[in-house]
VOTOR-630280 format. One record per residue (C-alpha): x, y, z; residue in one letter. Coordinates in pm, whole numbers, padded with zeros to 5 digits, always signed. Layout:
XYZA;...
***
This chain:
-00856+01801+09365X;-00699+01712+09018X;-00467+01437+08987X;-00096+01535+08872X;-00037+01496+08510X;+00179+01192+08428X;+00547+01238+08344X;+00611+01242+07972X;+00761+00900+07841X;+01115+00863+07727X;+00995+00788+07373X;+00829+01142+07342X;+01122+01324+07493X;+01423+01088+07391X;+01583+01129+07747X;+01539+01014+08093X;+01603+01344+08239X;+01215+01418+08256X;+01207+01162+08572X;+01288+01343+08874X;+01284+01070+09113X;+01585+00829+09193X;+01889+00835+08990X;+01846+00816+08618X;+02105+00832+08356X;+02060+00966+08024X;+02225+00778+07727X;+02202+00765+07363X;+02263+00447+07150X;+02600+00445+06949X;+02611+00258+06620X;+02933+00059+06563X;+03005-00078+06229X;+03209-00407+06292X;+03352-00569+05978X;+03328-00950+05943X;+03660-01133+06025X;+03714-01225+05674X;+03670-00864+05549X;+03896-00753+05812X;+04172-01012+05735X;+04138-00922+05351X;+04453-00767+05214X;+04267-00547+04991X;+03944-00492+05220X;+03717-00691+04999X;+03356-00716+05078X;+03365-01073+05088X;+03032-01140+05253X;+02841-00929+05007X;+02988-01078+04683X;+02954-01443+04827X;+02583-01368+04905X;+02543-01276+04523X;+02734-01579+04423X;+02491-01790+04646X;+02206-01632+04476X;+02337-01744+04138X;+02420-01379+04031X;+02777-01428+03934X;+02810-01091+03757X;+02679-00906+04050X;+02943-01090+04255X;+03228-00991+04020X;+03096-00633+04014X;+03147-00611+04399X;+03470-00817+04368X;+03642-00564+04141X;+03576-00280+04341X;+03872-00370+04551X;+04045-00627+04327X;+04034-00586+03922X;+04199-00926+03893X;+03986-01186+04080X;+04074-01482+03856X;+04466-01416+03935X;+04409-01330+04305X;+04209-01666+04352X;+04516-01843+04262X;+04793-01661+04403X;+04654-01501+04714X;+04754-01654+05036X;+04384-01638+05170X;+04420-01489+05528X;+04054-01454+05499X;+04006-01828+05509X;+04207-01830+05841X;+03968-01576+05994X;+03651-01749+05860X;+03403-01770+06126X;+03278-02089+05979X;+03563-02289+06083X;+03421-02291+06447X;+03127-02486+06309X;+03297-02738+06047X;+03564-02570+05808X;+03641-02232+05670X;+03468-02157+05336X;+03698-02194+05036X;+03707-01813+04960X;+03988-01841+04714X;+03838-02093+04496X;+03515-01913+04488X;+03686-01580+04373X;+03864-01774+04108X;+03546-01928+03984X;+03390-01579+03953X;+03698-01443+03792X;+03694-01720+03537X;+03322-01681+03474X;+03381-01299+03403X;+03676-01367+03164X;+03473-01647+02974X;+03183-01415+02947X;+03395-01117+02868X;+03239-00865+03105X;+03391-00545+03082X;+03539-00357+03386X;+03351-00047+03483X;+03514+00271+03384X;+03640+00534+03615X;+03362+00791+03700X;+03620+01068+03647X;+03976+01095+03527X;+04202+01368+03654X;+04580+01453+03654X;+04506+01799+03811X;+04561+01642+04168X;+04942+01642+04116X;+04949+01934+03944X;+04771+02114+04222X;+05061+01992+04458X;+05335+02153+04251X;+05392+01860+04007X;+05610+01564+04051X;+05918+01745+04142X;+05770+01898+04437X;+05550+01584+04517X;+05851+01358+04522X;+06108+01634+04635X;+06327+01563+04338X;+06519+01842+04166X;+06643+01638+03877X;+06493+01535+03555X;+06174+01298+03541X;+06069+01073+03247X;+05696+00998+03220X;+05555+00746+02984X;+05233+00840+02768X;+05144+00467+02742X;+05371+00407+02435X;+05529+00084+02570X;+05184-00051+02617X;+05056+00027+02268X;+05378-00122+02134X;+05305-00431+02334X;+04960-00456+02171X;+05091-00421+01810X;+04892-00683+01672X;+04563-00533+01846X;+04611-00158+01759X;+04624+00088+01491X;+04824+00423+01510X;+04693+00718+01334X;+04782+01095+01332X;+04510+01146+01587X;+04601+00879+01821X;+04582+00498+01889X;+04298+00268+01850X;+04330-00076+02011X;+04132-00362+02123X;+04145-00512+02475X;+04334-00857+02498X;+04067-00952+02761X;+03720-00898+02587X;+03813-00746+02257X;+03635-00434+02309X;+03779-00128+02134X;+03924+00184+02283X;+04031+00506+02141X;+04303+00711+02301X;+04365+01065+02143X;+04736+01183+02139X;+04618+01519+02324X;+04540+01369+02653X;+04844+01178+02712X;+05053+01493+02638X;+04815+01730+02842X;+04853+01485+03147X;+05239+01466+03123X;+05248+01857+03127X;+05021+01868+03437X;+05254+01626+03578X;+05547+01877+03506X;+05770+01608+03385X;+06102+01685+03184X;+06106+01403+02925X;+05787+01283+02758X;+05785+00947+02606X;+05544+00894+02325X;+05514+00614+02075X;+05750+00312+02119X;+05892+00069+01865X;+06032-00274+01893X;+06404-00313+01942X;+06422-00486+01570X;+06226-00212+01410X;+06371-00115+01057X;+06467+00235+00957X;+06143+00306+00769X;+05942+00240+01093X;+06158+00438+01318X;+06126+00734+01084X;+05744+00682+01075X;+05707+00659+01438X;+05953+00952+01506X;+05769+01187+01252X;+05445+01091+01403X;+05561+01185+01768X;+05711+01503+01653X;+05385+01625+01468X;+05182+01518+01767X;+05400+01707+02010X;+05404+02025+01801X;+05013+01997+01744X;+04926+01999+02090X;+04842+02346+02273X;+05009+02224+02585X;+05336+02161+02427X;+05333+02507+02237X;+05232+02678+02574X;+05531+02495+02732X;+05783+02618+02473X;+05661+02958+02505X;+05677+02961+02905X;+06029+02801+02884X;+06196+02553+03120X;+06062+02564+03488X;+06418+02446+03637X;
***
């Protein structure tokens, strides 16, 4: 008489239902992602444990790259944040909480001193608002809307920028790196936003008449050389 074959094991079947004796329950593990208390308390949801771990290893740039995913101004936040993360820090149960704000300030200052550039966006899009019907539909606002193409920011960097017929070239006030912004893209974005008044180049309040004439002419030539502007005039007002 042959002996009965043994019942299969749970690690080959993945369940305890193969056992027909007694009362067995089948269960599967459930993964729970529990954030650290400091992460849960952070106003911007910063990955505090991750960047502090990089800083502990001496990799300040790696710590900074993790920091700026949630906060592009760590040197500022490290000075003005009310740091609820420190009140939630588990280390307080052992001796005292970590000085997270001071560490953040140190990493941010190191980035400014070294001139590390912020990572650029993977993709820039203005079509999202256009897909929702433009600003008027998105805001439920039937009256005119003025949008800024960045002219005021260009004016504020007067000592660091150069205006041309093609756009503006300026240098960052943080690390001195050069950026070029062609005029077609801001105009295209403002048309996608479906605003009524488009701000282009701006001038100082004390600008003289020749400067005003130069800026006005430049703005007019830019507008009428833009395909989106020509298409807008051909289409007529939307409201």
